[in-house]
N, C-alpha and C positions, 0 to 999 in steps of 0.2 A: 573843598576847604571849609572848615568850621571855625570861625574866629571866636565863638563862644567858648569852645573847649581848648583853643590854642593849637588845634591840630590842622596841619596843612597836608592833605592827602596828595601824593604825587610829588612833593617837594623832596628832592634828594639831598638837600643841604650841601651840595658840592662835594660829596664824598665818592664820586665815581672814580674808578680806576681804569685808565685808558678808555674813557668814554662809556664804560659799562658799570651799571649799578648792581649786576648780579653778585659779585663777591660780598658786597655789603648786605644784600638781601639774604644771602645764604647764612652769613654770620648772624644776622638778626633772627633767622629762623630757629637758631639754637635755643632761643627763649622758650619756644614751645616744647622742646625736648626737656629742658630743666623743670618745667611745670609738672610733668607727669613722670619723670624719671624716678625710679626707686620702688614702684609698686610691685615689681617682680620679686622683691626680697621676701614677700610673704611665702613664696614657694619654697624657700630654704627651710621652713619649719614644718614641711609636710609630714616628716617622720614622727612628729611629736603630737599630732592632733588626731582625734578620732574622725573617721570619715573625711579624709583630706580632699577627696575629689569634690565634695560638696562645700566643705568649710573653707578651703583655700581659695576656690573660685569665687566664693562670696566675698572673702576678704579682699581679693584682688579688685573686684568690681567696686566695692565700697571705697577702697583707696583711690581708685581712679576718679570716682564721682565726687567724693568729698574733698580729697586732697587737690585734685585738679581744679575744682571750682574755687577753692580758697586761694590757690596759687594764681589762677587767672585773675581773680578779683584784685589781689594784691598787686600783681604786675600792671594791670590796667590803671589802677589807682595811682601808682607811681609814675607811669608814663604820662597820664593826663595832668599830673601835678607839675610837670616840668614846664617852666615858662620860657626857657631859652635853650633850645637844642644846639644852636651854634656854639654857645659857650661851653657846652659839654664836649662837643666834637673837637674844638680847638684846645681843650685842656684848661681853659680859664676857670671853669667850675669843675674841680677835680673830684669832688665827692657829692654828686647830685642827690643821692638817696638821703644822706644825712642832712643836707641842706633843706630838702623838702620836709623832712620830719621836724626840724627845728622851726622852720617858717610856719608850718601848719599847726604844730602842737606846743611850741615853746620848749624850753629846756627840760622841764619836768616830764611833760608828755613824751618827748623824744626818748628820754632815758627809760621810761616805762616800756615803750615799744621795743627798744633795743634789748631790754631785759627779757621780754617775751620771746623775741627772736633768738636770743642766746640760749634760752631754755629749750626752744624747739630744735636748735642745732645740736645741742647736747643730747637730746632725746634721739634725734636721727643718727648721731654718731654711735650711741650705745646700741641702737637697733641694728645698724649696719655691721658693727663689730660682732654682735651675737650671730647675725646671719652668716657672716664670713667664717666665724668660728665653727658653726655647724657644717658649713660646706667643706672646710678643711678636714673636720672630723669624719665626714662621710667618705671623703677620698682616702683618708688614712685607714679607716676601718676596712675598706676594700683593697688595701695595699696598693694604691695607685699614686702615691706621693712619697717623696723622699722623707725619711724620718717617721714613717708610719707607725713604727713600734711605740714611739713616744706620743705622737699626735692622736692616736686612737684611744688613749687612756681617758676614762670617763669618771668624773667624781659624782658618785651616786648621792652622797649627802647634800651636795650643792646643785646637783642636776645639771651640771655643765661639763663640757670637755675642756678642762683647765688649760692644758698645753696648747691646744688648738686656739683657744680664746686668747691666750698670751701672744701667739704668733700673729693673729689677726690685728692685735693692737701694736705690736712691735714693728711690723713692716711699714705701716703708714707713718709711724713716729720716726723711723730711720729716714724715710723719704723726705719728710718735712724738714728734718735737721740737715740733710744733705743739700736740699734746695737753698737753705740759708748759708751754707758754707761754700757754695760754688763760687761766689764773688769774694773779692778781698774785703777785709773789714773797712778800709777807707773808702770803698765804693758806695757805701750806704750812710745815711744820716737820719737822725730822728727829726721830724718836723711836725708842726701842727700845734694846736692849742694844748696846754697841759692836760686838759680833760679828754683829749683824744689824740695821743701821740701815735705815729706810725712810721715804719721804716721804708724809705724810698731810695732809689739809686741817686748817687751824688750828681748834681747838675740838673736834676729834674725839679721843676717847681713844685713845692709842697702845698698843702692846704693852708691858707692863711687863717689866722685866728679869727673866730667869729666875733662880731661886735656884741656889746651887751644887748640882751633881748629887750625889745620894746615894740610898740605897735608898728606894724608894717606900713609903709607909705600907701596912702589911699584906702586904708582900712579903718 
């Protein structure tokens, strides 16, 4: 236990299932997966670079080193900034990441961080869409996928497989809309402060509006 960091090593916070902490431990282990997931997308562009055996392997290593280090630093920073894990587990603190940002950086700083995160998510989405489009195109070119006559068409002026790129964007879009339409409209409601509205199932406590920013107690 290290009270200086607020970390209690070995404390399960009462989330065992049938006396076993293993399910919670395995669920938490997914954090490590998300920190490094995505580096393999570099391989989808192997057909478009010279000397792919050398260039792609170097890109994979750099993605793991730089991206993994940045993700680990961010993850550890957020974990060590949490002051009450029991409140998070019980649902009393419904949005701990945003709360940590507002408490540590104020409203302006938190908005700037969110803007950077939004840009990074947009960048990741575009890169994954491009990688998926190239993968669909490669399958269609070898006649290994339904609709290959259309999906293997390549736009040389734009240097992209247009139809394959469209499919790589349309399928996730349909899945996202389908997930919103699964429940009935009255089963969801908008909650939260006007600056941060979100959709939650009806009957579930939403995030309460944050009070006006001011100096934190004891600071």
